[in-house]
TORMARKE-991536 format. One record per residue (C-alpha): x, y, z. Coordinates in steps of 0.25 Angstrom, whole numbers, plus 5000, padded with zeros to 4 digits. Layout:
XYZ/...
REM end
This chain:
494852335236/494852175237/493352165235/493552255222/494652165217/493852035220/492652095213/493452135201/494051995200/492651935202/492152025190/493351985181/493251835184/491751835182/491851915169/492951815164/492151705168/490951755160/491751785148/492251645148/490951575145/490751545131/489451575124/488651555111/487851665105/487151705092/485851745085/484651655082/483851695070/482551645063/482551605048/482251745044/483451795051/482751855063/483251845077/482451745086/482251795101/482051695112/482851575107/483151485119/484651445119/485151345130/485951225135/485951135147/487051105156/487151025169/486951155177/485751195169/485251265157/486051385150/485051465141/484851595134/483851655123/484051745111/483651885112/482751965103/483951975093/484151825093/485451835101/485851735111/487051705120/487351575128/488451535137/489151405134/489951315143/491451315141/492051205132/490751125133/489751065124/488251115126/487051105117/486351235116/484851235112/484151345104/482651345105/481451435101/479951405101/479851435086/481051365081/481651225082/482751205092/484251205089/485351155098/486851175096/488051105103/489051205108/490451155112/491851205116/491651355118/492751405126/492651515137/492351645131/492051595118/490751625110/490051555098/489051625089/487951535085/486851595076/485751515070/484351525063/483151455070/482251385060/480751355061/480351245070/480051155059/481551155056/482551065063/483751135068/485151065066/486051035078/487251135078/488651105084/489451225088/490851175093/491851275096/492851165097/492751135083/492951275079/494151285088/494851155082/494651215068/495351335072/496551255078/496651165065/496051045071/495150955063/494050885070/493550745065/492150685068/492150555075/491050505066/491950535054/493150455060/492150335063/491650325049/492850345041/493250205035/494750155036/495550045040/495950115052/494750195054/494750305065/495350435068/496650415061/495950375049/495450515047/496750585050/497150575035/496050665032/496650775041/498150785037/498550645040/499050525032/499050375033/499450275022/499150155031/497750115034/498250015044/498850125053/498250225062/499550315060/499450435052/500450545048/500050695047/500750795037/502050725036/502150675050/502250535054/501450445063/502150485076/501850635074/500350635077/499750675090/498450605095/497650645107/496350585113/495750675123/496950755124/497850635127/498950595118/498950465111/500150375108/500350275096/501050145097/502550145096/502950015088/501950035076/502649975064/501549945055/500150015053/499549875055/500049875069/499450005074/498049955078/496950055083/497150205084/497050255098/495750335095/494450255096/493550325086/492250285094/492750365106/493150495098/492350625100/493250715092/494550705083/495450825081/496550825071/497650925068/498650895057/499651005061/499851145067/499151095080/499151165093/500151155105/499251085114/499450955105/500750875107/502150875101/501950795088/502250845074/501050815065/499550805070/498550795082/497450705083/496550745095/495450655098/494350675109/493650555114/492150575118/491550585132/490350495133/489050555135/488150435135/488250285134/488650235120/489350125113/489950115099/490349985091/491149975079/491449845072/492149805059/492949695053/494149775058/493749775073/492849855081/492649945093/491649965105/491450095112/490650115124/490350245132/489550295143/489350405154/488950395169/487550445174/488150575179/488850595166/490250615173/490850485169/491050435154/491750325148/491950275133/492650145130/493050095117/493649965113/494249935099/494649815091/495349805078/495749695069/496549735056/496549595050/495549635040/496449745035/497849685036/497449555030/497049625017/498549655015/499349575005/500149505016/499449375020/499549365035/498949315048/498749455053/497849505064/498149645070/497149675081/496949805089/496149825102/495949945111/495049995122/494950145125/494150215136/493850355140/493250385154/492850525158/492350585171/491850725173/491650745188/491150885186/491351005176/492751035180/493350895178/493450795166/494250665168/494450555158/495250435156/495650375142/496150235141/496650145130/497150005129/497549945115/498149815110/498649805095/499049665091/499749645077/499949495074/500449475060/500949345053/501149375038/501149255028/501349305014/501249425005/501349454990/501449594984/501349624970/501949754965/502749804953/502149834939/501249764929/502449734920/503349694932/502449634943/503249604956/502749534969/503349514983/502949384989/503249365004/503049245014/503049275029/503449205041/503249265055/502349355062/502249495069/501549515083/501449655087/500649715099/500349855104/499649875118/499450015122/498850075135/498350215137/497750295148/497450445150/496750525161/496350665159/495750765169/495250905164/494851005175/494051125171/494651235181/493851345175/493051385163/494351425157/495351335162/495451175162/496551075165/496750945159/497650825165/498050705156/498850585160/499050465151/499850345149/500150265137/500750125137/501050045125/501749905123/502049865109/502749755102/503149715088/503649575086/503849505073/504649405065/504249405050/505049335039/504649375025/505149295013/504949365000/505049354985/504949464975/504749434961/503949444948/502449404948/501849304939/500849394930/500349274922/498849274925/498649124921/499849084929/499748994942/500749094949/500049224944/500349334954/501549254961/503049284960/503549214948/505049254949/505649304962/506549424961/506949424975/506749344988/507149365002/506649375016/506449465028/506349435042/505849545052/505949535067/505449625078/505349625093/504849765096/504249795110/503949935116/503249985129/502950125131/502350205142/501950355140/501350435151/500850575150/500350685160/499750815155/499050935159/498251035150/497651175153/496551245145/496351395148/495251485141/495451635141/494351705134/494551665119/495951605122/496351465126/497651425133/498051275134/499251215140/499751075144/500951005150/501250855148/502250755153/502550625146/503350505149/503650395139/504350265143/504650175131/505250035131/505549985117/506249865111/506549865096/507049735089/506849735074/507649665063/507449625049/508249535040/508049535025/508549425016/508549455001/508949344991/509749275002/510449405006/510249465020/510049615018/510849705026/510349835033/510049955024/511150035031/512449995025/513549995036/514449885031/515149885017/514649765008/515449754995/515149614991/515549534983/516849604983/517049574998/516349485007/515349545017/515549515031/514549595038/513549545048/512249485044/511249595050/509749615048/509249715038/508649795050/508949775065/508349865076/508549825091/508349925102/507849935116/507350075121/506950125135/506550265133/505850365142/505350505137/504850615146/504150725140/503550865145/502750945136/501751055137/501051165128/500251295129/499351355119/498451475117/497251485108/496451605105/495151625097/494751765093/494251855082/495051935072/494052025066/492951935061/493851815060/494051705070/495451685075/496151565083/497551575088/498351465095/499751465100/500551375109/501751295111/502251155116/503451115124/503950975125/505150915133/505650775133/506750685136/507050545132/507750445142/508450315137/509250215145/510550265139/510350415141/509250515141/509050605129/509050755131/507850835136/507250905124/506151015123/505351075112/504351185110/503251195100/502551325098/501251315089/500151415084/498851415077/498051535070/496651515064/495751625058/494251605054/493851725045/492451775046/492251745031/491051695023/491951575021/492151485033/493651485033/494751465043/496251485042/497251425051/498751435053/499451345063/500851285066/502051285075/503151195080/502851045082/503850965089/503850815091/504750765103/505150615099/504250505104/504950365106/504850315092/505550445087/506650425097/506950285091/507750275078/507750175068/508750085075/507850085088/508750185095/508150285104/508750425102/508350505114/508750645109/507850645096/507250785095/505850825093/505450835078/504950985075/503951025065/503451175062/502051165057/501251275049/499851245045/498951335037/497451295036/496151345031/494751285034/493551325025/492151275029/491151285018/489851225013/489751145000/488451084995/487851155008/488751065017/489851095026/491351075021/492651115026/493951135019/495251125027/496651165021/497951155028/499351185023/500551145032/502051145033/502951075043/504451095045/505050985053/506450985060/507150875068/506350775061/506450625066/506450555052/505850415051/505550295042/504150255040/503750105037/502250085037/501950165050/503250125058/504150245060/505650235062/506250365067/507750405064/507750485077/508750585073/507950715070/508850725057/507850785048/506950905044/505650895037/504450965032/503050945028/501951025021/500651005014/499151045013/497950965018/496551005013/495250935017/493850955016/492750895024/491250915023/489950855019/490250805005/489050715007/487850785015/487950745030/489350675029/490750735031/491850695021/493250735021/494250755009/495750785013/496950815003/498350835008/499750865002/500950845010/502450845008/503450805019/504950785018/506150775027/507650805027/508550705034/509950745038/509850855026/509850745016/508650815009/507150815010/506450685007/504950635009/504650605023/503950465026/502550535027/502650615015/501350595009/501050694998/499550684995/498450645003/496950635000/495850585010/494350575009/493350535019/491950535012/490650495018/489350475011/487950415013/486850365004/485850485003/484650385003/485250295013/486050385023/486250275032/487250215021/488550285022/489950285015/491350325020/492550335011/493950365016/494950385004/496450415006/497550444996/498950465000/500150474991/501250374995/502250395007/503750385006/503950245012/504250155000/505750145004/506350025011/506450025026/507750095032/508050155018/508650295017/507350385014/508250465005/508450344996/507050294996/505850394994/504850304987/503450314991/502350214993/501150214984/499950314987/498950274997/497550254993/496350205001/494850215002/494150155014/492550155013/491450135023/490050105020/489050095032/487550095034/487150175046/485950125054/486050225065/486850355067/486150455076/487150565072/486750555057/485550635053/485450575040/485150435046/483750405050/483550355064/483450205065/482050155066/482450005070/482449995085/483749915086/484450035080/483950135090/485050115101/486150145091/486650285088/487550235077/487550105069/488150075056/488649955048/489649975036/490649925027/492149975026/493049955014/494449985017/495350015005/494150004996/494950014983/496049914988/497250004986/498549944988/499250044998/500650015003/501250065016/502650015014/503549935004/504249805007/505649815000/506149694993/507549674985/507649614972/508949544972/509049544957/508849684954/509349734967/508049814968/507049844979/505549824978/504649904986/503449804989/502249884994/501649835007/500149855005/499149905015/497649845016/496849815004/495249825003/494549775016/493049775019/492449785033/491149805040/490949905051/489849915061/489650045070/488650055081/488450155092/487450175103/
REM end
């Protein structure tokens, strides 16, 4: 009996193991449509060759390794060889690959069959090519620069921050190799942000989701940017240099291919950009970082890696003078300011993460992640601004043409800050991956400890025509001249606080994914949930323990139609437990019992792949709706966010995003994106008003082209148009009293380059010069930022006219037209 049971168990396990192997299959035909017998199909592994041949009906079947990339060759004596790269097939999964062999005189193309790409399409994730990211021109070129094509918005070319579908800069998840990445805390101005964490030269793959993402991604309200760094396969080096800085990346592997390392160093100097602004200054913001990824694969079961980053951002600013002309032709006005003082800010961050992935079986893997993030940040400034607001001399023949002829208002402003922050964040996480036939189960658990030490000292004194301006919050009656005013002389703005905060978090998720067929249609299902528990500890008393649960689901169907169409519906509950900045209100006080903001997402999408001019195109349309509760409202000045920390509002956001990408020019990919969005909030039941990120209309175009007779000469255009954001109101003003908007944001960045070598571009003839042979890529180009010199503003400076008692919103303009050279080299 025991032997029978043992044999039965052995039979069942052997059958299950056999069924778990993925495979490709198909029919091979000749040009007349007849099957070809004896086509040899094979691929090589470290254990030997796996092979098969087609039968007399031209049919073949070939087993493929689980979740690995292999190159399968197809050959026959009478036909030219063909090979296809097969990647990311799950256990038990099959892929049908039929093709027609052409005569030996024909050159067969290379085919790439990546099931991972198809899976991400079903999950609503957009994959971005690293080459596209590298070539797109922009003042802050990189991954974030392309997010605006995919549902994100940004009205500041000096900032790497972006907001997605009505969310703010703190509502976006960023991962590198499954490791969560953090942003600096004390960011006050886009000019201070420095480099993005992501080193473009190290990127293998970029995935982006603008909403409705799965439970395996963390607890944020808006979006996910999931980046994978590449694992080195050979020695290589890449250099990028321009007037804005440069980067150097080196990679290599050991002789036994078990060790690999890639190291990238970047330096950026924004002087060229910021000195194009209208404020004359001694200004040199510099940013430096070094990143490394070390991998070790001792055997087929283990994958070990270390990701490290050290960055230093220095922002040294000494303004001298500024004159801004505005108003109308009939009534031209100018604001003239003389400055004294300086600002010295510095941000140093240290990040290290270790990951270990163990393949327990073909159907079960575990991944362990441990990471530490340490940041030391300071904002120190004392700046005195003495201003005059008046009428401009418009007499062209006058010696004072363009200067202020008559001052309507004079005054001064003194700002002071001594802000210091030290934060240490440690994470320990475990993830599990199970494959059960056509289903996948993923789960994870994570512990996080955040230790924050923060000193906030800021004050501002405003003098207008000899009178000190009191704070905008009126708490003392002043009925001069009937009665003398005896109140204290106080700053217009005064914030002082010292906070020591510890936050302990435990979170986890579980989700199920299943891919099947419904009749002739392909169907994908996903369902899961997240749970998050946290508690905030402060010296004068701990906050209460809080817990939230977030269920999420996705459904996608790809009908077996003549048209290549995909329909997708996703949504769920997305809750964002407060981070440190969300706990600190506008006075600097930490409120430990702030609740998680809650958002219900519904996203409906359609993807249509088609051919136009016999070239591939894709049209993606997404409609979305978000209902938000327990909203932690905030004010937004440039990119600084000041929360009210009271969960006193409700909000909503809805809109439509449409984008099309394809070969508008043969052999190059271009993108066109159009979006409409509306988001409003209701604070304390006072009625709905526009949120600070209510950007109604967005148009973005990335266009690539080349000269047909000179394919080495290429051009890239990055065009952006966004309608104006709310934000034209004075600081600390009641948003219900001020709902003015900034002007529309319009910008065109252009890049022109001559490519001497690019191994991956078939249009470019291989180099004949011997000195070019070591290079895999070499190009030299010209970049023009803000090509049409549009005057875009990020905020307004508000000045009072003592005579008319009016306030003037004087725009703070961003960068003007700037030229730069760019060199790219890769060996």
